[in-house]
C-alpha positions in Angstrom: -27.4 -83.3 -100.3 -26.4 -87.1 -100.2 -25.6 -88.1 -96.6 -23.9 -91.1 -95.3 -26.9 -93.1 -94.6 -28.4 -92.7 -98.1 -25.1 -93.6 -99.6 -24.8 -97.3 -97.4 -27.9 -97.8 -98.2 -27.3 -97.5 -102.3 -23.9 -99.6 -102.3 -26.3 -102.4 -100.2 -28.4 -102.4 -102.9 -26.3 -102.2 -106.0 -24.4 -105.2 -103.9 -27.9 -106.9 -103.4 -28.7 -106.4 -107.1 -25.6 -107.8 -108.5 -25.9 -111.2 -106.3 -29.4 -111.4 -107.7 -28.9 -111.1 -111.5 -25.3 -112.8 -111.1 -27.0 -116.8 -111.9 -28.6 -115.1 -115.2 -25.7 -112.6 -115.9 -24.0 -116.1 -116.3 -26.2 -118.1 -118.2 -26.9 -114.9 -120.7 -23.5 -113.6 -120.4 -22.8 -113.6 -124.4 -26.2 -112.1 -125.6 -26.2 -109.0 -126.7 -27.6 -105.6 -125.1 -31.0 -104.5 -126.3 -30.2 -100.7 -126.8 -26.7 -100.4 -128.6 -27.0 -101.8 -132.0 -25.5 -105.3 -130.8 -22.2 -103.6 -129.9 -22.2 -104.6 -126.2 -22.8 -108.2 -124.4 -24.1 -108.5 -121.0 -20.7 -109.4 -119.9 -19.0 -106.7 -121.9 -21.7 -104.2 -119.3 -20.8 -105.7 -116.6 -16.9 -105.7 -117.3 -17.1 -102.1 -117.3 -19.1 -101.8 -114.3 -16.3 -103.6 -112.7 -14.0 -101.4 -114.1 -16.0 -98.5 -112.7 -17.1 -99.5 -109.6 -14.8 -97.3 -107.4 -17.2 -95.0 -107.4 -15.9 -92.3 -105.6 -13.2 -91.9 -107.9 -15.0 -88.8 -109.8 -15.2 -86.8 -106.7 -12.1 -87.2 -105.0 -10.9 -85.9 -108.7 -13.5 -83.0 -108.1 -12.0 -82.0 -105.1 -8.7 -82.2 -105.8 -9.4 -79.8 -108.9 -11.0 -77.7 -106.0 -7.7 -77.7 -103.8 -5.3 -76.9 -107.0 -3.7 -73.6 -107.5 -5.5 -72.1 -110.4 -3.4 -73.6 -113.7 -2.0 -71.3 -116.2 -3.5 -71.6 -119.6 -2.7 -75.3 -120.8 -0.2 -76.0 -122.7 -0.1 -76.9 -126.2 -0.4 -80.8 -127.1 2.8 -82.0 -128.3 3.3 -82.4 -132.2 3.3 -86.2 -132.8 1.7 -87.1 -129.3 -0.9 -90.0 -129.4 -4.4 -88.6 -128.5 -6.2 -89.4 -125.3 -8.3 -93.1 -126.2 -11.8 -92.2 -127.0 -14.8 -93.5 -124.6 -15.0 -96.6 -126.8 -11.3 -97.4 -127.0 -11.6 -97.3 -123.4 -14.6 -99.3 -122.8 -12.4 -101.9 -125.1 -9.7 -101.7 -123.0 -11.9 -102.3 -119.5 -13.0 -105.4 -121.5 -10.2 -106.8 -122.8 -8.5 -106.4 -119.5 -11.2 -108.5 -118.0 -11.5 -111.2 -120.6 -10.2 -113.8 -118.8 -12.5 -113.1 -115.6 -15.4 -115.4 -114.7 -19.2 -113.4 -114.2 -18.5 -114.5 -110.7 -14.8 -112.7 -110.4 -16.6 -109.7 -112.3 -18.9 -109.5 -109.5 -16.6 -109.8 -106.8 -13.9 -106.9 -108.4 -17.0 -104.5 -108.3 -17.8 -105.5 -104.9 -14.4 -104.7 -104.3 -14.5 -101.4 -105.7 -17.3 -100.6 -103.8 -16.1 -101.8 -100.5 -12.8 -99.4 -101.4 -15.4 -96.2 -102.4 -17.4 -96.6 -98.9 -13.8 -96.6 -97.2 -12.8 -93.4 -99.0 -16.1 -92.4 -98.3 -15.7 -93.0 -94.7 -12.1 -91.0 -94.7 -14.1 -87.7 -95.9 -14.7 -85.5 -93.7 -18.1 -84.0 -93.4 -17.0 -80.6 -94.6 -15.3 -82.7 -98.0 -18.3 -84.6 -98.1 -20.7 -81.9 -98.0 -18.1 -79.5 -100.4 -20.2 -78.5 -103.7 -18.2 -79.5 -106.8 -18.4 -78.3 -110.3 -20.0 -81.4 -112.9 -17.8 -81.9 -115.8 -21.0 -81.0 -118.0 -21.3 -77.1 -117.6 -25.0 -77.3 -118.2 -25.9 -79.6 -115.0 -25.6 -77.9 -111.4 -23.0 -78.6 -109.1 -23.6 -81.2 -106.5 -21.6 -82.2 -103.3 -19.1 -85.0 -103.4 -21.3 -87.1 -101.5 -23.9 -86.8 -103.8 -21.4 -87.0 -107.1 -20.4 -90.3 -105.6 -24.5 -91.4 -105.0 -25.1 -90.2 -108.8 -22.3 -92.2 -110.4 -23.0 -95.2 -107.9 -27.5 -95.0 -109.1 -27.0 -93.5 -112.4 -24.2 -94.1 -114.2 -23.4 -98.0 -112.7 -27.2 -98.0 -112.3 -28.1 -97.2 -115.5 -25.6 -99.9 -117.0 -27.2 -102.4 -114.6 -30.8 -101.5 -115.8 -29.3 -102.3 -119.3 -27.9 -105.5 -118.3 -31.1 -106.4 -116.5 -33.2 -105.3 -119.3 -31.7 -107.8 -121.9 -32.2 -110.4 -119.5 -35.5 -109.7 -119.1 -36.0 -110.2 -122.6 -34.4 -113.8 -122.6 -36.4 -114.8 -119.6 -39.5 -112.8 -118.4 -41.0 -111.4 -121.2 -40.5 -114.6 -123.6 
């Protein structure tokens, strides 16, 4: 299970990585990522990172689902109701909401999300932190609420930062 020290260290590493990459992100913000056919810019990916930086949200939702009484069968969708936005639509909303922010402001938003997540983790009891929660993908094993948070930080956010860093390398190191 993910211990609190591992989480603290992961947040420190994530923030240090942001600080290290921020000047290059500023310079190459409008360049395209390498792995999505030109769909996102480096800045777009950073907008997504900032929007999802409160990495405790998934663990908190999972804990709430465990506490909730078993629900009856889901209600049928309301006729004429708007469908939920797709992942791409949701991501575009995050980008659009941050279009006027500077790279420094996006980095600050990300770090603020990390700080909020750390506060939420510190407020969790050890029992909550260690509670096994079901994964949203049925083929993946359960993990602790703390482990889910660590995965969100290292795998999801870290993966987005890897994409940014690879695009930056193509413009700097690999030339």
